[in-house]
N, C-alpha and C positions, 0 to 999 in steps of 0.2 A: 503494500500499499503506500509506503514511504521509504526512501532509500537512504536516509541519513537521521541522526539525532545527536543532540548534545549528550555527552556522557558526564554524570554528575555523581562522583563518588561520596558526596555528602547527603545523597537522597537514598533513603533506605527502600523505597517503593520499588515498583516494576517499570511502569511506561507511563508517561504522561503525554497525551496528544492534544493538539489545539482543540478548544470547545467547538469550534464549527463542525468537527468531525462528529460529534454526538448525534447528529440528525443522521448520519448514514448507519449508526449502530441500532437505533431503536430505543427502547426503555431501557434505563440502566438497571443493573442488578441491585446497587446500592447508591445512596447519596452521603457523601462523606464530608467531613468539616476539615479544612485545611489551614493551619497557622502559616502565616506568611512571614517573610524576614522583617517586615515593618511593624509586625505585632498584631496586625489585623487577621481576621478569619474569612475565609470563603468557602463555597460548596463546590464540590466537584462530582460529576456523574460518574461511576465506577462501574465497569464491565468486566466479567469474568472471560478471559479468552487465552490465547497464546500468542507467544512471540517468537518469531524466526528471524535470525540474524542471517542476512544475505551471505551465500557462500558457506554456510554452515548447515549440517543435516540436523542440528538439534533444534527442537521446538520447546518452549519453556512455558509451562502453564503460568499465567500472570493476571494480575488485576491491572486493568487499563482504565487510567483516569482521564476524562476529557477536562481540561483545565488551563485557562491562559491560551498562548498563541505559538507555543514552542513544542517540539518533540524532544522529550527527556528521557534516557534510559537511566534508570538507578541501578542499586546494588542487587536488587532482586533478580535481576537479568545479568548483571556484570559480573556477579560472583560465580556464575556458571562458565566463565571463560579465563583464560591467561591474557591480560593486557598489557601492551607496553605503550607508554607515553614517551616518545623519542625527543625531548628538549623542545616541545612546541611545534615540531616539523611534520610529525606522522604519528598515527596511531595504528598500532598492529593488535588484532583480535585473532586469538588462537582457541579452538576448542579445549 
């Protein structure tokens, strides 16, 4: 569905997708409350699904949250892989 996302090692969840994507998912499985960096709270529509990293045969059961405007992968997905950040120049993801 989307071929890139920010990798956020400080986010313990699975995947956040833009709020505009919610319309294509239908009714959420859960509505969750999220604490934001500025101390405010907002709601996100959560869906139970799967995440597949392109080039990997692995599919990860995940909670996908529609919130904000960015695609963000969290530790719920990243912990399934060996990830190398090379001095801000590249990112390598291995199974």
